[in-house]
C-alpha positions, 0 to 999 in steps of 0.5 A, a space after each residue: 713269909 717275906 725274906 729276912 735281911 739282917 743288918 749288923 752295925 760294925 762301924 764304931 771305932 771302939 776307942 776305949 779298947 785302946 787297940 789298933 784292931 777294930 773293936 768288932 774283931 776282938 775275940 770271944 771264945 776264939 772268934 771275933 765278936 763280929 763273926 759270932 753275930 754273922 754266924 747267928 744271923 746265918 742260923 736264922 736263915 737270913 737271905 742276906 746279911 748286910 754289914 755297916 762298916 767305917 773305922 778299920 773297914 779294910 781290916 773288917 772286910 779282910 778278916 771276914 772273907 769266909 762269910 757272905 756279907 754285903 758291906 756298906 760304908 758309913 763314912 761319918 758315924 752319926 748314930 745308929 739310925 744313920 748307920 741303918 739308913 746306909 743299907 736302905 738301897 739294898 733292902 727289898 720293900 717286903 723284907 723283914 729286917 733284923 738289926 744286930 750289933 757287931 759288939 754284942 756277940 752272944 745273943 742266941 738264935 733262939 732269942 732272936 727267933 722270937 723277934 722275927 717270927 710272925 713279924 708283919 707290916 703291923 708289928 715291930 719286934 723289940 728286944 729289951 732287958 730288965 737290969 738291976 743297974 740300968 746306968 747308960 742304957 735307953 729306958 723303955 717307956 710304957 703307957 698305963 696299959 703296959 704297951 711300949 710307947 717310946 725309948 728315951 736315951 739316958 742323956 735325954 731322960 727325966 729323973 722319973 724315966 731314969 728310975 725305969 729298969 727295963 732298957 733297950 738293947 738296940 736289937 729290933 726287927 721291922 719291915 723294910 718298907 717302914 724303915 724307908 719311911 721312918 729313917 729319913 724323918 729322924 732328927 739329931 736334936 738330942 744330947 748326943 747330936 745323933 740320929 737314934 734308931 730308937 726314935 722309930 719306936 715312937 713312930 711305930 706307935 703313932 702309926 698304930 703298930 703293935 710293939 712286940 717285946 721279947 727278952 733274952 734268957 740271960 742279960 749277958 746275951 745282950 751285953 755289948 763290949 766297950 772295953 777289955 773288962 767287958 770283953 773278959 766278962 763275956 768270955 767268962 760267961 760264955 765259958 761257964 755256959 760251955 762248962 755247964 753243957 759239958 758236965 750235963 752231957 757226961 764230962 767231969 771237969 776238975 775245975 769248970 772255971 779252967 776249961 776253955 772251949 773256943 769252937 765246937 766241942 762234941 763229947 761222948 760219955 764218961 769224959 775226964 778233963 783236967 784243968 787248963 785244957 783248951 779246945 780250938 775249932 771243931 773237936 770230937 771226943 769219944 767216950 771214956 776219954 781222959 785229958 790231963 792238965 795243960 793240953 791244947 786240942 785243935 780241930 781233931 777227932 779223939 776216939 773212945 778210951 784215949 788217954 791224953 797226958 799233961 801238956 800235950 798239943 794236938 792239931 788237926 789229927 785223928 787219935 784212934 781207940 785206946 791210944 796214949 798221947 804224952 805227956 808233953 807230946 805234940 801231934 801236928 797236922 796230918 797225924 793219925 794214930 791207930 788203935 792202942 798206939 802210943 806217942 809218948 813224952 817229948 815226941 813230935 809227929 807231922 803227916 804221920 800214920 802210926 799203925 795199931 799197937 805201934 809206939 814212939 815212946 820218947 824224945 823223937 821226931 817222926 814226920 812224913 812217915 807211915 808206921 805199920 803195926 807193932 812198930 817200936 821207935 827208940 828214944 832220940 830217933 828222927 826221920 830226916 824228911 826235909 832236904 831244904 827244898 822238898 819233903 820225902 817219906 819214911 816207911 816202916 813195915 809191921 814189926 820194925 824195931 828202930 834203936 835209939 838215936 837213929 836217923 832215918 834219911 828219907 826217902 827210905 823204907 824199912 821192911 817188915 820185921 827189920 831192926 835198926 841198930 842204935 845210933 845208926 844213920 840209915 840212908 838205904 832201904 832195909 829188907 825184911 827181917 834184916 839188921 841194919 847197922 850204920 855207925 862210924 868205926 870207933 877209935 880210942 885215942 891214947 894220950 889225948 889232951 883235954 882242953 884247959 881253961 885259958 
């Protein structure tokens, strides 16, 4: 089969977005619209992806550095036909070419596969959609046999043509050889004064080619974005689709309209997710996990039986089986919680390993630390891991008990079974089984005069 090349049109200004950000970089489900389209193109097995850019070209390039895209400039925006024409020198004659749009982010690979499969020199693939209200769209014209004959833009349509409900999505697939023959023949003699890509449909029919029509499973798949209202509509549709998937796969959602998936979420069975929970990036939930309201989980793995209580934030962390997190906990990148461990309310961790059965119950900061098994860290404890330039490590052995309001000045090791008395500032290693008490001597001063208001 001939190679597939995908052309993504992303040169428009998007003035109705009222934004300094190029329209295609506005986000749906945590990713820019353009990146949704690029990733879909990649899943189709495209040999090469071409991006046509214009307004905000430098921003688009910079934001898309992680993707392999061949960028082409459209210096003047003279229509979709003119935009595709900018890529012609880079398209091999034998390539199958699929034209997509950077502001139509949610077309599925399954829908597009139907356009490109079986495409040859005698066919053109066209994606259409039937709408109750086709206002603003180009209409699909068919002959008495039901075959597509042309597309007429709304501003150029007659009253009879405007009554047609089948409309053009702009997405099509055709041989590069035909594009190279047809695009130079396009005319701008129309109401917009632009070179319409849609005019090649009539050329294909005149050449005796077959126009194969496909339609998406849902009109939202082909909805473009011109303003923030439409952007919000797409966001809600995407999230409703994700909520349906999660419930089908074994999750109970307290309110399906108040869970946001902004990335890739994989789940086990018997999951409970309360309201206003946000998943960012790649997140995995084991079975029998419960997540309280207001939690944000990013690029993390949550094992079986974990309970995450309200308003907790977890970033780039691994939470082991039957661990407890929160409420109001923050696990920063590099946190690893072992089985049956606990990080409680108003606790922050970073680059920290918490051993099996260990607990940091409340009001503590533990960073750059390794905790063994069955360690207990009292309220108000902090690891002083940063001297203003470098970071240092704190090590707590198995069974260590740290009293409340202690400061552990790294680098420091508290060996297995040792105890730190409450209110201590520990600057030296503590041997096994010993008690470390490091407090200033208390003085009670008689006759002390309290401050008075002036």
